[in-house]
C-alpha angles and dihedrals in degrees: 000000000000114000120228121233090258091051092051089048090053094048092046095048090048089054089051089051091052091054093047094048090050095055098063093088098045092047090051089053094045097052090059087072102025117042118241101254098046087046091053092044093054095038094055094039088056090047091050091050091052089055096048096094091051092043089054090054089052097043092119088068094055108113137156092253093052092046091051091048091049092047091052090050088049093057093055092042091051090048091052096047092043093053090043098046094046092043090054086070091066106035140038125276092240091050090049092050094052096043091047086055090066087082087083088063092054096049098067088042089059089047090052092051093049095046091045093229119137113239114259119239094260092056090052089050091051094051092046091048090052093048092051089048089052090053091052091045100044110024119090124222087273091054094246121141117236107242089230090056090052090052093050089050089056085050090055092054091051093049089050091056088047093054092044094053096043085058088056099044106033098073092058103036139063110268096217094049095044092049094046095049094050092046092050088049092055091051094049094047091046091050091049092052090047088062098039097049126057111257128204121233115304123226123181096206124170089260090057092050093047090048092047093051094044094047098038099057114023095023098041122016096030095035097051093042088054093046093049092046098044097045085071087074101040141038129262091246093050089050091049089051091056090045088057086081090067096086090047090054090044095054091046093052092044088054095050101037106028102024092236112163121188116225120239089263091049092048090050091049093046089050091052092048091050093045089048091051093050092046092050092048097049092048094039093056091062091065098043125099117228120262118265 
């Protein structure tokens, strides 16, 4: 059976989600030796270098408008990864995966705001369900948020804005150029913050090099090219629905590679978060216009 463009897009984005979900543990290990901002600067620099041959072939599509759009995406992408990478120092990989997944609740909210249509009751229920799940997952017995969880929540907002804007820009811009510019922007901003902020000792251990190679190519250059290309054939809300599998993959990888086991309270909270994301996505897609 021949797959349609939208089905290929769904499958490709699901593979991207699998890669992203599987990197939480290895990044958490790597930033014990290499601080977050230097790690991001090198990771995205390697990713940009890997895209240079393809960017050269698409140089005719480089324009001021595309560069500005790519830079804007890069700012939100940097903010998301910065909050996520720093936050991973203070929370678990499974927690980070599920809280990052809240970005798929925010995407249909952004769509609702831009379309000027009030959210329907089921969308409100989905958002409330996810927020209650976040409380069960992240709050301690004294009802205090872990500072790492708050950082990951900020990351989720930034990633939601990134998904939303890619949906706006992708149909009218070249995927290679758009992906390359946003990746270069993240590398530059990460390098700048590495110099502006005091950094602990740096150690390029074997774990760091493995993490850099794994995250630079399949989880960065290839992943963001695929996202930029495939969002031409699907909507931001549909993309976010597929990305809701990321926390599931993160929890699975954290269990197998780091031995992290969620408590019953954590499992209940994670289930509510996932349920809320899915409810929000299915209801949000009803109010979303198709991509151009």
